[in-house]
C-alpha positions, 0 to 999 in steps of 0.5 A: 386539633391534634394539640387539643387531643394531646392536651386532654390526654395529658390532663387525663393522665396527670389526673389518673397519676395524681389519684394514686393511693399511697401504700405503707407497710410496716412489720405490723400493719399495711395501709393505703392513704387516699387523697382524692375521695371522700370518707363515704365513698371509700367506706362504700367501695371497701364494703362493696368489695367485701360483699362482691368477694362473698364476705359477710360484714359482721360489724361496723363500729363508728370509732370516731363517734365513740372517741368524740364522746370521750373528748367531750367528757375530757374537754379535749378536741376530737382526734378523728373526723371519721373512723370506722372499724369493719369486721368481716368473715367468709365462712368457706375461708374460716373453714379451711383455716380452722381445718388446718389449725383450730388456733386460726379461729382467732382470725375470724372475724378479720378486721380493717379500719377506715379513718380520717384525722381531724386535721386532714382530708386524707382517708386511710384504710389499714389492717393489722397483719395476721400473726403466725398462729400455726405452722400449717397456715401461712398468714401471708396468704390471709394478708394478701387476701385482705390487701386484694380486697382493699386495692380492688375497692380503691381502684374501682 
């Protein structure tokens, strides 16, 4: 009996460890690669996490569909199986940023993309790092806020 419990515990823990999301950071962007979920599930989790954190989803653009139309007109293979761009905004955050510097109005809406290449089952969630537009606003705070939403959504 003890051997069975240890075996099931081992299976559970290796499953949890294999479900880890791979984080990549460059000077320009931060992304998470997910290999254990469907595109629809990742999109739903991220959208739900935005709403739970009182963000308004301003737009959702199906990038894959637009690029597919272009690839057909060029007689080329589609590049993306799935891809969506999500614009989101939280009025209270926008107010706080704009009160410090009017230039930060360029941050709204914030944006992230969720995509799946045509030849892969991996899903990637990415966002561009926020540029420094003012000495009064640290863009790292905005980036941390976006990253927390992504990591919380993926960890559900």
